[in-house]
C-alpha positions, 0 to 999 in steps of 0.5 A: 201949663199942661194942667190948663191944657188938659182942662181946656181939652176936657172942656172941649171934649165934654160938650162934644160927648154930650152932643153925640145924641143929636149927632146920632139922631141926625145920622139916623134921620139921614139913613132913614130918609135915604132908605125911604127914598129907595123904598119909594122908588120901588113903589114908583116902579110897581105903580108904573108897572101896574099902570102899564098892566091896566092900560094893556087890560083896557086895550085888550078888552077894547080890541077883543070887542072890536074882534068879537072875541067873547072868550078874551073879553070874559078873560079880563073879567073877574068871576064875581064881576058886577056890571051896570051897563044902563038902567035896568041892565044889571049883570052879576057874574062872568056868565051873565056878562058873556050871555049879554055880550054874545047877542050884542056882538052878533048884531053889532060890530063895536069899535072904540073911537075914543077912550080918554082916561080921566082918572086912575087910582091904584091902591094895592090890589085895587084900581079905579078908572074913570073914562070918557068914551065914544063907541061906534056901533055898526049893524052887521046886517042893516042900518047906519053906524051910530055913536054911543058916548058916555063915561065909565067907572071900572074897578079892577082887582088883581086876578092871577087868571087874567092875562095881564094880572088885572080883571074888572070886578065892578063897572058902571056906564053913564051914557052922555046926555 
C-alpha cells in the first residue's frame, strides 16, 4: 500500500513540476504588469507636470503682452524661434521677434479675451499646442478697440533658460476669416 501511495504521490507531483514553467511565466507577467503600471504612473505625473508648465508658459506670455513686458515675452522664446504671424510676416530668431513686438506694443495695448486650447500633444521634450484665440487691441493714442480672432499652432521645446522650462520654437497664426 505504501508503494501505491508513493506512486500516486509521484503521479501528482510529476505534473506539477512540469507545470512550473507556466506558473513562472504567469508570475513574471504579474510582476511585469505591476512594474509597468508603476512606471506609467511616473509618466502620468511627468505629463501632468509638463502640461502645467506649458499652461503657465502660455499664461505668462499673454500676461507679458498685456503688460507690454518685452523682456518677459522674449524669455519664453527659444533663440532659434521661427514665427509666421501672417502672410509676409515671417520672423526668424528671438531678436527678430523682439524687433517686431516693440513697435506693436508702443502703438497698441494687447489683451487676450479668449484663449481656448483645442489640442495639446506632449512627446518627450516637444509639445504642440493648437489654440483658438481672441485678442483685443486698444490703440494707445487714437482709435477704437478692435478684436483679432484666429488660431495658433505653437511648438514648444524644453529650454532650460525659460522661466518655466519650455519655450516657443515654432509658431504660426491663422487669422479667422
